[in-house]
C-alpha positions in Angstrom: 121.7 117.9 111.8 120.0 119.7 108.8 115.9 121.2 109.5 114.5 118.8 107.3 115.5 116.0 109.5 113.1 117.5 112.6 110.1 116.4 113.4 107.2 119.1 113.2 107.1 119.8 117.1 110.7 120.9 117.1 110.9 122.8 113.8 108.4 124.8 115.3 109.4 125.2 118.7 112.4 126.4 116.7 110.7 128.8 115.1 108.8 130.0 117.8 112.0 130.3 119.7 113.4 132.3 116.6 116.0 129.9 116.9 115.7 129.7 113.3 113.2 132.1 110.7 110.5 130.6 108.7 112.6 131.5 105.6 115.7 129.5 106.6 112.9 126.4 107.3 111.4 126.8 103.9 114.7 127.5 102.1 115.7 123.8 103.3 112.3 121.8 102.9 112.8 122.8 98.9 116.6 122.3 98.9 115.6 119.5 100.4 112.8 119.0 97.3 115.8 119.8 94.7 118.0 116.9 95.7 115.2 114.5 96.0 112.2 115.3 94.2 114.0 113.8 90.7 114.4 109.9 92.4 110.9 110.0 94.3 108.9 111.8 92.4 105.9 112.4 95.9 104.6 116.1 94.4 102.4 117.3 91.4 103.0 120.5 91.7 104.5 123.0 93.9 104.0 126.5 95.5 106.8 127.7 95.9 106.3 131.7 95.2 103.1 131.2 97.9 104.9 129.7 100.4 107.8 132.5 100.4 104.8 134.9 100.6 103.6 133.1 103.2 106.7 132.7 105.3 107.4 136.2 105.1 104.0 137.2 106.2 104.2 134.7 109.2 107.6 136.1 109.8 106.1 139.9 110.1 103.9 139.2 112.8 106.1 136.7 114.7 108.5 139.6 114.9 105.9 141.8 116.3 104.8 139.3 118.8 102.1 138.1 117.9 101.2 134.9 118.1 101.6 132.4 114.7 99.8 128.9 116.0 100.8 125.9 117.1 102.4 124.7 113.8 104.0 128.3 112.9 105.5 128.8 109.9 106.2 125.1 109.3 106.3 123.6 105.6 103.5 121.0 104.8 102.1 119.0 102.1 99.0 118.4 100.7 96.9 115.3 98.8 96.3 116.8 95.2 92.7 116.0 96.2 92.5 118.2 99.0 90.6 122.0 97.6 93.6 124.5 97.4 92.1 127.7 96.7 94.2 129.1 93.6 95.9 126.0 93.1 95.6 123.2 90.3 93.9 119.8 92.5 94.1 117.2 89.7 93.0 113.5 91.9 96.4 112.9 89.7 93.7 112.6 86.5 93.9 113.9 83.4 89.8 114.2 83.8 91.2 117.6 86.8 94.3 118.7 84.8 93.3 122.2 84.8 90.8 121.7 87.7 91.9 124.9 90.5 89.7 125.9 93.4 88.3 129.4 94.3 87.5 127.7 97.9 90.0 125.8 100.5 88.9 123.3 101.8 87.7 123.3 105.9 90.9 121.4 107.2 93.4 123.6 104.8 91.5 126.8 106.5 92.7 125.3 109.3 96.0 124.1 108.8 97.1 127.9 107.5 95.3 129.4 110.6 98.0 127.5 113.1 100.5 129.0 110.8 101.3 126.2 109.0 103.1 126.8 105.2 101.6 124.8 101.9 104.4 124.3 100.1 103.1 121.7 98.1 100.3 119.4 96.3 101.4 115.4 96.4 101.1 113.1 93.7 98.0 109.8 94.2 96.7 106.8 93.1 93.9 108.6 90.1 90.9 109.8 92.0 92.5 108.0 95.2 91.5 104.5 93.4 94.7 102.5 94.2 97.1 100.8 96.5 99.7 101.5 94.8 100.0 104.9 93.1 100.8 103.7 90.1 97.2 104.9 88.4 98.3 108.3 88.8 97.8 110.0 85.1 101.4 112.0 85.9 103.6 110.3 87.3 104.9 107.1 89.6 105.7 108.0 92.9 109.1 105.9 93.9 109.2 104.2 97.9 112.1 106.2 99.4 113.5 103.0 100.8 114.1 101.4 97.5 113.6 103.5 94.7 112.0 99.8 91.8 109.7 99.5 94.7 105.6 101.1 95.6 105.3 103.7 98.4 102.0 102.1 98.8 98.9 104.4 98.0 96.4 106.0 97.6 98.8 108.6 99.3 101.9 108.0 98.3 102.8 111.2 97.1 102.0 112.2 101.2 103.7 108.9 102.4 106.7 110.1 99.9 106.8 113.4 101.1 107.1 112.5 105.0 110.4 110.1 104.1 111.9 111.3 102.8 112.0 114.2 104.9 110.6 117.1 102.1 108.0 118.2 104.2 107.6 118.1 107.9 103.4 116.4 108.0 101.6 115.8 105.3 97.5 115.3 104.9 96.3 112.1 103.1 92.7 110.8 102.6 91.9 107.1 103.7 88.5 105.6 101.9 90.2 101.5 102.3 93.8 102.2 103.5 94.6 104.8 102.2 96.5 106.5 104.9 97.7 103.9 106.6 98.6 101.5 104.3 101.6 104.2 102.2 102.4 105.1 105.4 103.4 100.9 106.7 105.4 101.0 103.4 106.7 104.0 103.7 107.7 104.0 107.6 105.8 106.6 109.1 102.7 107.4 111.3 99.2 107.1 109.4 96.7 108.4 111.7 93.2 107.3 109.7 90.3 108.9 111.8 87.1 108.5 113.0 84.4 108.8 110.4 83.2 112.4 111.0 86.1 113.8 113.5 87.0 115.5 110.4 85.5 117.7 107.6 85.0 116.4 104.3 85.1 120.1 102.8 86.2 120.4 99.8 88.0 116.8 99.8 86.7 115.2 96.1 85.4 112.6 96.8 85.3 108.8 96.1 83.5 106.8 98.3 81.4 109.4 101.0 80.6 107.0 103.5 83.6 105.5 104.5 86.2 108.8 103.1 88.0 110.2 105.6 90.8 112.8 105.8 94.2 112.5 108.4 97.8 113.0 109.1 100.8 111.3 108.0 103.4 112.5 110.3 107.7 111.5 111.8 106.4 110.1 114.9 102.9 109.7 117.2 103.4 113.1 119.0 103.5 115.0 115.4 99.6 113.0 113.9 98.2 114.3 118.0 99.6 118.1 117.5 97.1 118.0 113.6 95.1 116.1 114.9 94.1 118.8 117.3 94.3 121.3 114.3 92.6 120.1 111.6 89.7 117.8 113.7 86.1 119.7 115.2 82.7 120.1 113.6 81.8 122.1 110.5 79.0 123.1 109.4 79.5 122.7 105.6 79.9 119.5 105.9 76.7 117.6 107.0 78.8 114.1 107.8 81.0 116.5 110.7 80.2 115.1 114.1 79.4 118.1 116.6 81.6 116.8 119.9 83.1 118.3 122.4 87.0 119.8 121.2 89.7 117.7 122.4 93.2 118.1 123.5 94.4 115.0 121.6 98.4 115.5 122.7 97.5 115.1 126.7 97.1 111.2 125.3 100.9 110.9 125.1 102.0 108.9 127.7 103.9 106.2 127.9 102.0 104.2 129.8 99.7 100.8 129.0 99.7 98.7 132.2 96.0 98.0 132.8 95.2 98.7 129.2 94.1 95.6 127.2 94.5 94.9 124.3 93.1 92.5 121.2 94.8 90.3 119.3 91.8 88.6 116.9 93.5 85.0 116.1 90.7 84.4 113.4 91.5 86.9 111.2 95.1 87.2 111.1 95.6 84.3 108.3 94.8 86.3 105.6 98.0 86.0 103.2 100.4 87.8 106.0 103.7 87.3 104.8 106.2 85.5 107.5 108.7 88.9 107.9 105.2 91.1 108.6 104.0 87.7 110.9 107.0 88.0 112.0 106.9 92.2 113.6 103.1 91.9 114.4 104.0 88.6 117.6 107.4 91.1 118.4 104.5 93.8 118.2 102.7 92.2 120.7 105.9 91.0 122.7 106.4 95.0 123.4 103.2 95.5 125.0 102.9 92.3 127.1 106.6 94.0 128.1 105.4 97.6 128.9 102.2 96.2 130.8 99.6 95.4 128.6 97.1 92.7 129.0 96.7 91.2 125.7 93.7 89.2 124.8 92.2 86.5 122.0 89.3 88.5 120.4 87.4 86.9 117.5 86.3 89.3 114.3 84.6 86.5 112.3 82.9 89.0 109.5 85.8 91.1 109.5 87.0 88.3 106.5 84.0 90.0 104.3 84.8 93.0 104.6 87.3 92.8 101.5 84.1 91.7 98.9 81.7 94.8 100.8 84.3 97.4 100.6 84.8 97.2 97.0 81.0 96.4 96.4 80.2 99.4 98.8 82.9 102.5 97.5 82.3 101.3 93.7 78.8 102.4 93.8 79.6 105.1 95.6 82.3 106.4 93.4 80.2 105.7 90.7 76.9 107.9 91.7 80.2 110.5 93.0 81.8 110.7 89.1 79.1 110.9 87.5 79.1 114.5 87.1 82.8 114.1 84.7 81.1 114.7 81.8 82.9 116.6 79.6 80.1 119.7 79.5 79.7 119.5 83.2 83.2 119.0 85.1 86.6 118.2 84.2 88.1 117.3 80.8 86.2 117.5 77.6 86.8 115.8 74.4 87.9 118.1 71.4 87.0 115.9 68.3 82.7 114.6 68.7 80.0 114.6 66.4 77.2 114.2 68.5 76.7 114.1 72.4 76.9 110.6 73.0 79.9 110.4 71.3 81.1 114.0 73.9 79.6 111.7 77.1 81.7 108.3 75.7 85.5 110.5 74.7 85.3 112.5 77.1 85.2 109.7 80.0 87.5 107.0 78.1 90.4 110.0 77.5 89.7 111.6 80.2 89.7 108.4 83.4 92.3 106.0 83.7 92.2 102.1 83.6 92.0 101.4 87.4 88.7 104.6 87.4 87.0 103.5 84.7 87.1 99.2 86.0 85.6 100.6 89.6 82.8 103.3 87.9 82.0 100.2 85.9 81.5 98.0 88.9 79.8 99.9 90.5 77.5 100.7 88.2 76.5 97.4 87.9 75.9 96.8 91.4 73.6 99.2 91.7 71.8 98.5 88.4 67.9 96.8 88.3 68.3 93.2 89.2 71.6 93.3 90.9 71.7 95.9 93.8 69.3 93.7 96.4 71.6 90.5 95.4 75.1 92.8 95.7 74.5 96.6 96.9 71.8 96.0 99.4 73.8 92.4 101.0 77.0 94.5 101.2 75.4 97.1 104.0 73.7 94.2 106.0 77.1 92.3 105.9 78.2 96.1 106.4 76.3 96.1 109.7 77.2 92.8 110.9 80.7 94.2 110.8 80.2 97.6 112.9 78.4 95.5 115.2 81.3 92.7 115.1 83.8 96.2 116.5 81.4 96.4 119.2 81.8 93.1 120.7 85.6 92.8 120.3 85.6 96.3 122.0 83.7 94.6 125.2 86.6 92.9 126.1 89.2 95.1 125.2 90.6 99.0 124.7 92.5 98.9 121.7 92.8 96.1 118.6 96.4 95.2 116.9 96.8 93.8 113.8 99.5 94.7 111.5 98.8 97.2 109.0 99.7 95.4 105.6 100.0 92.1 104.6 102.9 92.7 102.8 106.0 94.8 102.5 106.0 96.9 99.9 105.9 95.6 96.2 107.5 96.1 93.3 106.4 98.4 89.8 104.0 96.3 88.2 104.2 93.3 90.1 100.1 93.5 90.3 99.2 95.3 86.7 97.7 91.4 85.5 95.9 90.8 88.5 93.7 94.1 90.0 92.0 91.4 92.5 95.5 90.6 94.2 96.2 94.7 94.6 93.1 94.7 96.4 94.7 91.7 99.1 96.8 94.3 99.9 93.9 96.2 101.3 92.7 93.5 103.5 94.2 94.7 107.1 92.7 98.0 106.7 88.8 98.3 105.2 87.6 97.1 108.3 88.1 100.3 109.4 86.7 102.2 107.1 83.5 99.6 106.4 82.6 100.0 110.6 83.7 104.4 110.6 86.6 103.9 113.2 90.0 105.4 113.9 93.1 103.3 113.2 97.0 104.7 112.9 99.6 102.9 111.8 102.9 102.9 113.3 106.7 101.8 112.1 106.7 98.8 113.4 109.6 97.1 112.6 111.4 95.7 108.9 112.2 92.3 106.9 114.5 90.7 105.0 114.3 93.2 102.2 114.9 96.2 103.8 111.6 97.4 103.2 109.2 98.7 106.5 106.7 96.6 108.6 103.6 98.5 110.0 102.0 97.8 113.3 98.0 99.3 113.2 96.1 99.8 116.7 92.1 100.4 116.4 90.3 102.0 118.7 86.3 102.6 119.4 85.0 105.6 117.6 85.8 108.9 119.6 88.4 107.1 121.2 91.5 108.6 119.7 93.2 109.2 123.0 93.2 106.1 123.9 94.7 104.9 120.1 96.4 107.5 120.9 98.0 106.6 123.9 98.8 102.6 123.2 100.6 103.9 120.0 102.4 106.2 121.3 104.0 103.8 123.6 105.0 100.9 121.5 107.0 103.9 119.7 108.4 104.5 122.7 109.5 101.1 123.7 110.9 100.3 120.0 113.2 102.2 117.5 111.8 102.2 114.0 111.0 105.5 114.1 114.2 107.0 114.3 115.5 105.1 111.2 116.2 106.9 107.6 115.5 105.7 103.7 118.8 105.4 101.5 116.7 106.5 99.3 117.8 104.6 96.2 117.2 101.5 94.2 117.3 98.4 95.7 116.4 94.4 94.5 
């Protein structure tokens, strides 16, 4: 077995016990990247020189008997909308093609304090707007399970990097499912924590009331370890929750006896494929056999989540992206005659079609005469969805739904209809609307051989229950052990 095949926890242990050197681990990962990256295209930027300097420094500290942290020497990938000091952070957009931050995001600082080594910045949908990583200005990332299919989005590069063993873990961001959906498509674990549990300082904003950073890992144990590292209050983020620090690895217990799993039968009807429904029914049986009680619940307002999400998210996006005007931030057009033309040309040339579409929609719903009809009403429905979840959690500990209604689709399948693409997020957006934690774990495979994810949702700041149920499900199935072929398929 190669080192890159190991989990984060396993490789960290080998480094700590001096069974391998940090350089040997890094050599193995970059060798893997050299072999696989031309097929998958998961990275925008590799930080090889910085990584080897960091490895040398950490190895010296380890040899001197110093504690190098729980992630000491472990190679990690970072989504390219999370700021890294001295390393380009592009948001996969021409608008920020040459942007190099002068500071680290809080999560990056926390990872480095824990001893992690950043190996590169991963590809994504432009400004995190998309569900397939097809809207990136630079390249299209391919799904390691079938190179003719998408890895999901917007964090598709991070999911593909972990799935194909080009990183032991990766960070992504989740605004409406952008961690969980690609985790489902690529058969890895993707955790979207409670809104406010992880600092957003240094995350380039898409929709500020919905965005949340979280980890991609090879299993649930590694997700708990990563959550321990990156969670916690941050005075630099006004939405950061000041709550007691928790050791999430204590939740890694293979036991769901007495746990009540909520099944929203009224919601599991929205365009779900036969393969996904079979995997979901099998997941219910798995947890039943493990001792959990299954309880039918109602989420009658969840069906309005998608419309609510695309009004709120685009409204916030149009506000957040207003700064990119060719003067204050980002790409500036070379040829223009006056200020108006500078604005128009810079934004026309700097942004891709999907970003422009969302800016225009967001500006429309916030405009005079339409604000009450759209944005205000969407916020009212958001409150109903939040209350809907609160009521559901009076009956159950954790809610289980599919992560996505279908398996990964072929490139270009939804290009003619953006609305079809938006429907791929039907099961993930309610979690962001309500600010709840959700996790996608490998839950099977379709007839086409593509992965299927099962999603667990818990009450706000109840990641302990979430991780325990997810860990038990993982331990009672074998999907997490399967590896992608990294070849073209049908």
